[in-house]
N, C-alpha and C positions, 0 to 999 in steps of 0.2 A: 478689602479692596478687591476688584477684578482684575487679574491680568490683563494687559493690553493685547488683542489679536493683534497680527501682521499687518493686517489692512490699516487699521488704526494708528500703527507704528508707522507706516510709509506716510499717512496723511499728516502726521506731526513731524516729521522729518521735513517735509516739504514747506509746512507752516511757519518752521523757526528759521531765522535768518542764518546762513552759514558763517561759521566762524574761521576766519582764515588767520594763518601763524604771522606774527610780526615780521618785518622784514629784519633780516641780518646783515650788520655790517661788520667787515673784517677792520680791526683797530688799525692794521698796517696801510687801509686805504683810505680810512677816515682821518688819521693823524698825518699821513704822505711824509713820514721821516721826523716830524716834530714831536715833541714831549706835551703838548698842549693845544687842544683846539677851543674856539668860541662858539657856543650855540646860543642862539636867539631863539626864544620861546615867549609869545603873546608880548612883545615888546621889550622882554627881560632879556639880559646876557647872562649866560653860564659858562664856565670854564671847566672843561673835561681834562684833567691831567694823568700822566702817568708819573708815578713817583718811581724813585730810585728803588723801592723794593719790587717793581713792576706791578704795582697795583693801580687801579683807577680811581680818582675822586673827581666827583661833581661838586663844585663850588659855587655860589651867587656872587 
């Protein structure tokens, strides 16, 4: 297999869609002092809870 020369490499970069990082949400902002929030995804409700051990649990 031949190595890709710099001109080809630049062409490949522009041909591929850019991948951005997913957004980051601070738990303090999302929960706003509560221990549980409800999330709606495709008509289904989920609950994201903070446990006594300060872990996160997602349940349907």
